[in-house]
N, C-alpha and C positions, 0 to 999 in steps of 0.2 A: 294559536288555544288560548293565549293567556289572553288576548283583543277580544278573543269571543266573550268568554269568561266576562270580563269587565263591561262590555257591552252589554252581556245580558242583568248583568248587577243593576248599571243604569236603569236598564228597561223597569227593569221591575221594582226600584225605586220609586221610579217616575210615576209606573202604577199605584202600588202605595200610596203614596202624600200628595196624590192629584187632586182626592177632596180637600184636605189640608193649602193644597197650593191655592185651591180656588178662591178660597175664603180670605186667603190675605191679598187675592187680587180684586175682591169685589167693591172696593173704594175706586179704585186703579182702571180705570177702561184701558187705558192707554197701555200700561204696563201690561197686562192681561192680551192685549190684539200683537205685542212685541212679543211676548212669553208665544205664541200661538204658533204665530209668525215664524219663528225659530226650532219650535216643534215640527211644523210642516217641510223647512229646508232640511231636518236632520232627516225625516222620511224620503226626501228624494235623495238623498247623499248613499243614504243604505240602500235606496231602487236600483241607486247605481254602481251597485259592488255587484255585480252578479258573476264574478270569478272569473271573469274571462276577460278586462280592460284591467289595467294597472294603471292608475293614476301616481305613481311615485313616493306614495304614504302622503302625496297632497291632501285625496279625500278622507284620510283619516284623522289628518290634523285639521281641517276645515269642521268637520263634524266633531273634534274636541273644542273647537275654540269657540262652537255654536254652543255647544253643551254648557261650557264656564261662562258664557254669555247667559243664557239663560237662567244659570246662578244667580249671576250678580241682579238681574232685570229681581230674581226672588228677592235679593236681599235688599231689594229698591225697595221693594212693598213691605217689607217686614221691617224696616226703619222706616218708612213713614208712617205704619200703623201703630210703632211705640213712640216715635217723636212729636205727636201734635196733643 
């Protein structure tokens, strides 16, 4: 239950800050592309979680790591925007 709530909160945050995030990436098309590819990968992992298959926690961990990577990409864009 806690995982579901955390994932829901993460999804809501992504929607709320989507337009802000796009502005951060505007001058960085490669960072934007990487960010979008991670978003697609997370969607695929979530689709794989059909409730019938178990992945030994590895699918969940992969999703967490992808979201962490997405955050790092966002931070890279912020850094680049503030240090030019």
